[in-house]
N, C-alpha and C positions, 0 to 999 in steps of 0.2 A: 449482443455480447456485453454491452455496457450494463444492462440491467441484470444479467447473470452475475457479473462481477460485483455489482452493488449488493445483490441478494447474498452472495457468498460472504462478502465482508461483513454484512450485517449480522450474520450468524457465526462467523469464524474469526472475527476480529479480536486481536491483531493477527495478521498473517504475513509470512515472509514472501518475498518475490519468488523464492524457490518453491514454496508450497503452492503458490498460485500457478506458477509455470507447470508444475507437475499435474495439478488438478485439471487445468485447461489444455495441457499438451501444446502450449504456446511458448515461444521464446520470451525470455524476460524483457528484452527490448520492446517487443510488441505490446506486452502487458503494461510497460511503463507509459506508453502513449495513452492507453485507455485509463490508467490510473491518474495521469495528469489531468484528464477531463474532470474527474471527481475532485482532484486537489484544487483546480481552478474554481470550482463551485463551492469550495469550503467544506466538502463532505468527507474528505479523506486527508489524513495527515501521514507524511512519510517520516519514519524514524530510522536512524542509522546507528548501529552499535558497532564499535570496533572490536577486533579480536584482542584479547588480553594476554595471549601467549607471548613469551619473551621474544621469539624470533619475529613475529609480526609487528610487535610494538616498537621494534628497532628499525623498521622499514623493510624487513625481509618478508619472506613468506614461509610458513611452516610446511605447506603442502597438504595439511589435513583440514585447514579451515576453508570453509566455503563462503565466499564473499556474499553470495545471494542469501545466506541464512541470517545475515546481519542487516539486511535491508527489509524493514518491516513497514507494513501499511495498516493503519488503524482507521476504522469507520467512525466518523464523527457526526454524520448526518442525523437530522431530527425527523426524517420521513416526509418532509414536504417538498423536497426536490426543487424548491424555488419557484414552483408553478403557481402558488397562491400568494396573495398579498398578505403582508403582515397584519395581524388582527389590530394592532395599535395604529395602523395607517388610516387616516381619515380622509374622506373625499371632500 
C-alpha cells in the first residue's frame, strides 16, 4: 500500500486527503499514518489551507466546507527512496 500511495502521489500530486481517501476507500486517519512514513523520509510535504469563508474564519463552521479538502499532500521525492548512497559520498 505504501508503494501504491507513492505511485499515486507521483502522478497526482498535490492531492487532498479527501481525494486519497476516496481513491483508496480508506479512512483519512489510516492514510495519515501511511503518509507520515513518507513525510519522515522527506518525500512528502503536508500543506494545510484554511477556509476563507466568513463563518469559518471567525471560528465557526459554515457546514459546506470539508476540512479534508484543505489538507493537501505533495510528493517531493526524487525517486531514489533513500536506498542508494549519495553520489558525492566518498568511501
